[in-house]
C-alpha positions as CSV (number, residue, x, y, z in Angstrom):
1,M,21.5,45.3,64.6
2,S,23.3,45.0,67.9
3,A,26.0,47.5,69.0
4,S,28.6,44.8,68.7
5,M,27.7,44.2,65.1
6,C,27.9,47.9,64.2
7,S,31.2,49.2,65.4
8,G,31.2,52.2,63.0
9,C,27.5,53.1,63.4
10,R,26.5,56.5,64.7
11,G,23.9,56.7,67.4
12,A,21.1,59.3,67.6
13,S,23.1,61.1,70.3
14,D,26.0,61.6,67.9
15,L,23.9,63.4,65.3
16,P,23.8,67.2,65.3
17,R,20.6,68.7,66.5
18,P,18.9,71.8,65.0
19,L,19.5,74.1,68.0
20,D,23.1,73.0,68.8
21,G,25.1,76.1,69.7
22,I,22.0,78.2,70.7
23,T,21.8,79.5,74.3
24,V,18.5,80.2,75.9
25,V,18.0,82.1,79.2
26,S,14.6,81.4,80.8
27,L,12.6,83.1,83.5
28,E,10.0,80.4,84.0
29,H,6.9,80.2,86.0
30,A,4.4,77.4,85.8
31,I,4.2,75.0,82.9
32,A,4.0,77.0,79.7
33,A,7.6,78.3,79.5
34,R,9.0,75.2,81.1
35,F,7.5,73.0,78.4
36,C,8.6,75.4,75.7
37,T,12.2,75.5,76.9
38,R,12.2,71.7,77.4
39,Q,11.4,71.4,73.7
40,L,14.2,73.8,72.9
41,A,16.6,71.7,75.0
42,D,15.4,68.5,73.3
43,L,16.4,70.1,70.0
44,G,19.9,70.9,71.3
45,A,19.7,74.3,72.8
46,R,21.6,75.0,76.0
47,V,18.8,76.2,78.4
48,I,19.6,78.1,81.6
49,T,16.7,78.6,83.9
50,V,16.8,81.3,86.5
51,E,15.3,80.2,89.8
52,R,14.6,81.8,93.1
53,P,17.3,81.0,95.7
54,G,16.3,78.4,98.3
55,V,13.0,77.4,96.8
56,G,13.5,77.2,93.1
57,D,11.0,78.6,90.8
58,Y,8.3,76.0,91.0
59,D,5.5,75.6,93.4
60,D,7.3,75.6,96.8
61,R,4.4,73.5,98.2
62,N,5.8,70.5,96.3
63,Q,7.9,68.3,98.6
64,G,10.8,66.7,96.8
65,L,10.9,66.2,93.1
66,A,7.6,65.7,91.4
67,S,7.7,63.7,88.2
68,H,6.3,66.6,86.1
69,F,9.0,68.9,87.5
70,V,11.7,66.5,86.5
71,W,10.1,65.9,83.1
72,V,9.8,69.6,82.1
73,N,13.3,70.5,83.4
74,R,15.3,67.7,81.9
75,S,18.5,68.7,80.0
76,K,18.5,72.2,81.5
77,E,20.9,74.1,83.7
78,S,19.7,76.2,86.6
79,L,21.0,79.4,88.2
80,A,19.6,80.8,91.5
81,L,19.3,84.6,91.4
82,D,17.5,86.8,93.8
83,L,15.9,89.2,91.2
84,K,15.0,91.6,94.0
85,Q,18.6,92.7,94.3
86,P,20.0,95.2,91.8
87,E,23.4,93.4,91.5
88,T,21.7,90.2,90.5
89,I,19.6,92.0,87.9
90,A,22.9,93.3,86.5
91,A,24.2,89.7,86.4
92,L,21.1,88.5,84.7
93,K,21.5,91.2,82.0
94,D,25.1,90.1,81.5
95,L,23.8,86.5,81.0
96,I,21.1,87.7,78.6
97,A,23.8,89.6,76.6
98,K,25.6,86.3,76.0
99,A,22.5,84.4,75.1
100,D,20.7,84.0,71.8
101,V,17.1,83.8,73.2
102,L,15.2,85.0,76.3
103,V,12.0,83.2,77.3
104,Q,9.9,84.5,80.1
105,N,6.4,84.1,81.3
106,L,6.5,86.1,84.5
107,A,3.4,87.9,85.7
108,P,2.3,90.9,83.6
109,G,4.6,93.8,84.2
110,A,7.1,91.8,86.3
111,A,9.8,91.9,83.5
112,A,9.3,95.6,83.0
113,R,9.7,96.2,86.7
114,K,13.1,94.4,86.5
115,G,14.2,96.5,83.6
116,L,13.6,93.8,81.1
117,G,10.4,95.2,79.6
118,T,9.6,96.8,76.2
119,K,10.7,100.2,77.3
120,I,14.2,98.9,77.5
121,P,14.5,96.6,74.6
122,L,16.6,93.5,75.0
123,T,18.5,94.4,71.9
124,A,20.1,97.2,74.0
125,V,21.3,94.4,76.4
126,G,22.3,91.7,73.9
127,P,22.1,90.6,70.3
């Protein structure tokens, strides 16, 4: 049925999605977390990825936008934060406190060094 024949029809984009209203903060590296959060975004979650200032958080040897980079980052928002600075760690913790989900696949121990490890549970930062 054409759109002109169906003036009262609802399109797929009008339907509620399972994760509508859920906010995800993601510290992504390589493909695993990117693909995971892409799936969450496809299901309606608001996904905010934290990237390194100036170079983003993907392989900085890529020149321009590679198709796989665009594919795994569709429907996401990005925020550039220098996580080596204490004030930006505080800003990240504020963002996490407002989020429903944190996804991270940093190198082993990296989250803990930033104060986001198991010794300081995220429940102390947010819900």
